[in-house]
C-alpha positions as CSV (number, residue, x, y, z in Angstrom):
1,M,23.6,14.3,1.2
2,R,20.9,12.8,3.5
3,I,22.4,9.5,3.5
4,K,25.8,10.7,4.4
5,L,24.3,12.6,6.9
6,F,22.5,9.6,8.6
7,V,25.5,7.4,8.2
8,L,27.5,10.0,10.1
9,S,24.8,10.5,12.8
10,C,24.7,6.5,13.4
11,L,28.3,6.3,13.5
12,A,28.8,9.2,16.2
13,V,26.1,7.5,18.3
14,C,27.8,4.1,18.1
15,L,31.1,5.6,19.0
16,S,29.8,7.5,22.1
17,L,27.9,4.1,23.1
18,A,31.3,2.1,23.0
19,S,33.2,5.0,24.7
20,R,30.5,5.1,27.5
21,A,30.6,1.2,27.9
22,N,34.2,1.5,28.6
23,T,34.1,4.1,31.4
24,D,30.9,4.0,33.1
25,P,30.8,1.8,36.3
26,G,28.6,-1.3,35.5
27,H,29.7,-1.4,32.0
28,G,32.7,-2.8,30.2
29,E,35.3,-5.3,31.4
30,E,35.6,-4.3,35.0
31,S,31.9,-5.2,35.4
32,A,31.9,-8.3,33.2
33,K,32.0,-11.1,35.5
34,K,33.1,-14.8,34.8
35,S,31.4,-17.8,36.4
36,D,33.8,-19.7,38.7
37,L,32.3,-22.7,37.0
38,A,30.0,-23.4,34.1
39,G,29.2,-26.1,32.0
40,G,26.6,-28.7,30.4
41,V,24.9,-31.6,31.2
42,Y,23.9,-33.7,28.3
43,H,22.5,-37.3,27.6
44,S,25.2,-40.0,27.2
45,E,23.9,-41.7,24.3
46,S,21.9,-39.1,22.2
47,K,24.2,-36.3,23.5
48,K,21.0,-33.9,23.7
49,P,21.3,-31.4,26.5
50,L,19.4,-32.2,29.8
51,G,17.2,-29.7,31.6
52,S,16.4,-29.7,35.1
53,V,19.4,-31.5,36.5
54,V,20.2,-30.7,40.1
55,V,23.9,-29.8,40.5
56,T,25.1,-29.4,44.0
57,A,28.7,-27.9,45.0
58,F,30.1,-29.3,48.2
59,S,33.0,-27.9,50.0
60,G,34.4,-30.7,52.1
61,N,31.0,-32.1,53.7
62,K,29.1,-28.9,53.5
63,K,26.6,-28.1,50.8
64,E,27.6,-24.4,49.4
65,K,25.3,-23.8,46.4
66,V,22.6,-25.7,44.4
67,V,21.5,-25.0,40.7
68,L,19.3,-26.4,37.9
69,T,20.5,-26.8,34.3
70,D,18.4,-24.7,31.9
71,N,16.4,-26.4,28.9
72,N,20.0,-26.1,27.1
73,G,21.4,-28.2,29.7
74,N,23.7,-25.1,30.8
75,F,24.6,-24.2,34.5
76,S,26.9,-21.9,36.4
77,F,27.9,-21.1,39.8
78,N,29.3,-17.6,40.6
79,E,31.0,-16.5,43.9
80,L,32.8,-19.6,44.8
81,K,35.5,-19.4,47.1
82,P,38.9,-20.8,46.2
83,G,39.2,-24.4,47.3
84,T,38.4,-27.8,46.2
85,Y,35.0,-28.6,45.5
86,K,32.8,-31.6,44.8
87,F,29.9,-31.3,42.1
88,V,27.1,-33.6,41.9
89,F,24.9,-34.3,39.1
90,E,21.4,-35.7,39.7
91,K,18.2,-36.3,37.7
92,D,15.7,-39.0,38.2
93,G,16.1,-41.7,35.7
94,F,19.8,-41.1,35.4
95,R,22.6,-42.2,37.2
96,K,24.5,-39.6,39.6
97,V,27.7,-38.4,38.7
98,T,30.3,-36.5,40.7
99,R,33.1,-34.4,39.5
100,E,36.0,-32.8,41.5
101,R,37.5,-29.5,40.7
102,T,39.7,-27.1,42.7
103,I,39.4,-23.2,42.2
104,N,42.5,-21.5,42.7
105,R,41.7,-18.0,42.1
106,I,38.5,-16.0,42.4
107,D,38.9,-14.8,38.5
108,E,39.6,-18.1,37.4
109,G,37.0,-19.4,35.3
110,L,36.3,-23.7,34.9
111,Q,34.3,-25.6,32.4
112,V,32.8,-29.0,33.2
113,N,30.7,-30.7,30.8
114,V,29.0,-34.0,32.1
115,H,27.2,-36.9,30.2
116,L,24.6,-38.6,32.2
117,E,23.7,-42.4,31.6
118,E,20.2,-43.5,31.9
119,H,19.4,-46.3,34.5
120,S,16.8,-48.6,34.8
121,S,15.0,-50.3,37.7
122,F,16.7,-53.7,37.3
123,D,20.3,-52.3,37.5
124,F,20.9,-54.6,40.3
125,M,20.5,-58.4,39.5
126,P,20.8,-60.6,42.3
127,G,23.1,-63.6,42.2
128,P,22.5,-67.1,43.2
129,S,23.4,-66.7,47.0
130,H,20.8,-64.3,47.4
131,F,18.1,-67.3,46.6
132,F,19.9,-70.0,48.2
133,D,21.3,-70.7,51.7
134,F,25.0,-72.4,51.4
135,E,25.3,-72.9,54.9
136,D,24.9,-76.2,56.3
């Protein structure tokens, strides 16, 4: 008998919480806000997430927002106005990556996943013309 009473009281509490979440302001779908753009940044070879990647959103030539990826490589931008954005992903020791996306509606969520490739300090190999003067 006590078990039935306990189960019924738990059920009543759960139902009241669920109904309150759907009607109270600040709860439920009305307040659930999607990110305008979200995604992850990963190492191109190991496929492991990269933390502390600087992600910058540009609208035209104007810097709109800057965020850092978390330890799981995740990032998100909220409250971006509709328009075309250039997203630049930068981390020391890696090549810079740029992606362009268009946000058409405020309630539209976009997903962008990026793989960064490591670079070494010897990426640029000078050719023979750098060492010799071919002019007479």
